[in-house]
C-alpha positions in Angstrom: -205.3 71.6 -51.3 -208.0 69.3 -51.4 -209.7 70.8 -54.2 -206.7 70.5 -56.6 -206.8 67.2 -57.4 -210.3 66.2 -56.1 -211.9 62.9 -54.0 -211.3 59.3 -54.8 -208.2 59.5 -57.0 -206.4 56.0 -57.2 -203.4 55.0 -55.1 -200.2 55.7 -57.5 -197.6 53.4 -56.9 -193.7 53.5 -56.5 -192.4 57.1 -55.0 -196.1 58.5 -55.7 -199.4 60.0 -54.3 -201.5 57.7 -52.9 -205.5 58.3 -52.4 -207.2 61.7 -53.3 -209.0 63.9 -50.4 -211.6 61.2 -49.3 -210.5 58.2 -51.3 -209.0 55.0 -50.3 -206.4 52.6 -52.3 -207.3 49.4 -53.4 -206.9 46.6 -50.6 -202.9 45.4 -50.4 -201.0 42.8 -48.7 -199.2 43.0 -45.3 -195.6 43.0 -44.9 -194.1 43.7 -41.4 -197.8 45.3 -40.2 -198.0 47.9 -43.3 -199.7 47.6 -46.3 -197.7 47.2 -49.6 -198.7 48.1 -52.7 -196.7 46.9 -55.7 -195.3 49.2 -58.9 -197.8 49.6 -61.7 -197.8 51.4 -65.4 -196.8 54.6 -66.2 -197.4 57.5 -66.6 -200.0 58.2 -64.0 -202.7 60.7 -64.7 -204.7 62.1 -61.8 -207.6 64.2 -62.7 -209.0 67.0 -60.4 -212.5 67.9 -60.1 -212.0 71.3 -61.7 -211.3 69.5 -65.0 -207.3 70.1 -64.1 -204.6 67.2 -64.8 -201.7 66.3 -63.4 -199.5 63.6 -65.4 -196.7 62.1 -63.7 -194.0 60.1 -65.5 -192.0 57.2 -64.0 -189.2 58.4 -61.6 -185.7 57.8 -62.9 -183.3 56.6 -60.2 -180.4 58.6 -59.3 -179.0 57.3 -56.7 -179.6 54.4 -53.9 -176.9 55.5 -51.0 -175.6 52.5 -48.9 -178.4 50.7 -50.6 -180.6 52.1 -48.4 -182.1 55.1 -49.4 -183.1 55.4 -52.8 -183.4 58.9 -54.4 -184.9 59.4 -57.8 -186.2 62.5 -60.3 -190.0 62.6 -61.8 -190.8 64.6 -64.8 -194.5 66.2 -63.8 -197.2 67.9 -66.7 -199.5 70.1 -64.6 -202.6 71.5 -67.1 -205.0 74.2 -65.7 -208.5 73.6 -67.0 -208.7 75.9 -70.5 -204.9 76.0 -70.4 -203.6 74.4 -74.3 -200.3 73.7 -72.9 -199.3 72.0 -69.6 -196.9 73.5 -66.8 -194.0 71.5 -66.7 -191.7 70.5 -64.2 -190.1 68.1 -62.0 -189.8 66.8 -58.4 -187.1 65.0 -56.3 -188.2 61.9 -54.1 -186.5 59.6 -51.8 -187.1 56.4 -49.7 -185.9 53.9 -47.6 -185.6 50.7 -49.1 -184.7 47.3 -47.0 -184.8 43.4 -48.3 -188.1 42.1 -49.5 -189.6 38.9 -49.1 -190.7 39.0 -52.3 -188.5 37.4 -55.0 -186.7 40.4 -57.3 -188.3 43.1 -55.3 -187.1 45.7 -52.8 -189.6 47.3 -50.6 -189.4 51.0 -50.4 -191.0 53.2 -47.3 -190.9 56.6 -46.1 -191.6 58.2 -49.2 -191.4 61.8 -49.6 -190.8 64.7 -51.9 -187.7 66.5 -50.6 -188.0 69.3 -53.3 -189.5 70.4 -56.7 -189.1 73.7 -59.3 -192.1 74.4 -61.5 -190.0 77.2 -63.4 -192.8 78.5 -65.3 -195.2 78.9 -61.7 -194.6 81.6 -59.3 -192.4 80.5 -56.1 -196.3 80.4 -54.0 -197.7 78.8 -56.7 -195.0 76.3 -57.0 -195.1 75.6 -53.6 -198.8 74.9 -53.1 -198.7 72.9 -56.2 -195.7 70.6 -54.1 -197.4 70.8 -50.5 -200.7 69.5 -52.8 -198.5 66.6 -53.9 -197.1 65.6 -50.6 -200.5 65.9 -49.1 -201.4 62.8 -51.5 -198.2 60.6 -51.0 -198.7 57.3 -50.2 -198.4 55.9 -46.7 -197.7 52.8 -47.7 -194.7 50.4 -48.5 -194.2 49.9 -52.4 -192.9 46.8 -53.8 -190.6 47.8 -56.5 -188.6 45.0 -59.0 -184.7 45.3 -58.2 -184.2 45.2 -61.6 -186.1 49.0 -61.9 -183.8 50.0 -59.3 -180.3 48.6 -59.7 -181.0 49.7 -63.8 -179.4 53.2 -62.2 -176.4 51.1 -62.1 -175.9 50.4 -65.5 -175.6 54.6 -66.2 -173.7 55.2 -62.6 -170.5 52.5 -63.1 -168.1 53.3 -66.0 -168.0 50.1 -68.4 -164.2 49.8 -67.6 -165.4 49.7 -63.6 -163.6 47.6 -61.2 -164.2 46.8 -57.2 -161.2 45.8 -55.4 -161.9 43.6 -52.4 -159.4 43.7 -49.4 -156.7 45.1 -48.8 -154.0 42.5 -49.7 -153.2 44.1 -52.9 -151.2 47.1 -50.2 -148.0 44.9 -49.4 -147.8 43.1 -53.0 -150.5 40.3 -52.0 -153.3 39.4 -54.0 -157.0 41.3 -53.1 -160.0 39.3 -51.6 -161.5 39.7 -55.0 -161.9 41.8 -57.9 -165.4 42.4 -59.3 -166.3 43.8 -62.8 -169.3 46.6 -63.4 -171.2 43.3 -65.0 -170.5 40.9 -61.6 -170.9 43.9 -58.9 -174.5 44.6 -60.3 -175.4 40.7 -60.1 -173.7 41.2 -56.5 -176.3 43.3 -55.3 -179.6 42.0 -56.8 -178.3 39.1 -54.6 -181.4 37.9 -52.4 -181.2 38.1 -49.4 -179.2 40.8 -49.0 -175.7 40.3 -48.9 -175.6 42.8 -46.2 -177.9 43.9 -42.7 -176.8 47.1 -42.8 -174.0 48.7 -45.0 -173.1 52.5 -43.6 -171.5 55.5 -44.9 -168.4 56.9 -42.4 -165.7 59.8 -42.4 -166.3 60.5 -46.8 -164.0 63.2 -48.0 -164.2 64.9 -52.0 -161.0 65.6 -54.0 -162.6 67.7 -56.5 -160.0 67.7 -60.1 -162.4 69.3 -62.4 -164.2 66.2 -64.5 -162.3 63.8 -62.1 -163.4 62.9 -58.1 -161.7 61.2 -55.3 -163.5 60.3 -52.4 -162.1 58.9 -49.1 -163.7 57.2 -46.8 -164.9 53.8 -44.5 -167.8 52.2 -44.6 -169.3 49.8 -41.7 -171.5 46.4 -42.6 -172.7 43.9 -40.9 -172.7 40.8 -43.7 -175.4 38.0 -43.4 -174.6 34.7 -41.7 -176.3 31.2 -42.0 -174.9 30.3 -38.5 -175.6 34.2 -36.7 -172.1 34.5 -36.2 -171.5 37.5 -38.3 -168.9 40.2 -36.8 -169.2 43.7 -37.2 -166.8 45.0 -39.8 -165.1 48.2 -41.4 -163.3 49.3 -44.4 -161.4 52.5 -45.4 -161.4 53.2 -49.3 -160.6 55.4 -52.3 -163.0 55.6 -55.3 -162.5 57.5 -58.5 -165.0 59.0 -60.7 -165.2 61.0 -64.2 -168.3 63.4 -65.4 -168.9 62.3 -69.1 -171.1 63.4 -71.4 -172.6 65.7 -68.2 -173.1 62.9 -65.9 -170.4 61.1 -63.4 -169.7 57.7 -63.3 -168.0 55.7 -60.9 -165.0 54.2 -62.3 -163.5 52.1 -59.2 -163.6 51.4 -56.4 -160.5 50.0 -53.5 -160.1 48.8 -50.6 -157.3 50.2 -48.8 -157.3 49.0 -45.3 -159.5 46.2 -44.1 -162.1 44.4 -43.6 -161.3 44.6 -39.7 -163.2 43.7 -36.8 -164.9 46.1 -35.1 -164.4 44.4 -31.7 -160.8 43.4 -32.9 -159.9 46.9 -33.4 -161.9 48.4 -30.3 -159.4 45.8 -28.2 -156.6 46.8 -29.6 -157.0 50.4 -29.3 -157.3 49.8 -25.0 -154.3 48.0 -24.8 
């Protein structure tokens, strides 16, 4: 598939294609033993040796699962040589994220195309195009502005979103804290990240038309200045509503916890 884009294509930044066949990207700094490149301007155009072009538009973040796996959609316009109109499509990309040493940045690694669709192409042609794009995926980590990634939270969280921490409210007491949409987004942006890890478990979904309720648990390890942080988990309930064709989260409420994992395990063995 090297002939599709030709040699010498420059590296294409966030969730994108790296150097073309035989080409090489510009020198980049090193982070954690891997080359890193910074996000650049959009859209990006790839020129093929046969005159064909692929125009890649800025990826739009769809989700940032547990603040560890980034998922985005990218519009693609493929124009064959001698044709007046491009063939339009889109690809879905995923990348693993981690805290960067660069202030206000997120490091994205293991970037991959997980699916794509080009309605005007035959399935075989679409697969060939996707294979060509996958063949140019960057093997480098990419540094992306945290503002760019967290911008999706502005769309994903309802204006009245509330995050209730702690289960003190269950028996008439006070929760540990209640975040609004604005305060939660600011918390997510904190550097270093508040969590070393935060992973979902046992999630169940109740769907009621345009309302969804999820019940589940997540495990986490908070950052600690003295190294004495304990592994914790909480049980939660989340409520979502579909508005103008898009799901928005209305609330997150802790129903049990936070609980120390070691205390729970010790109690269960007695």
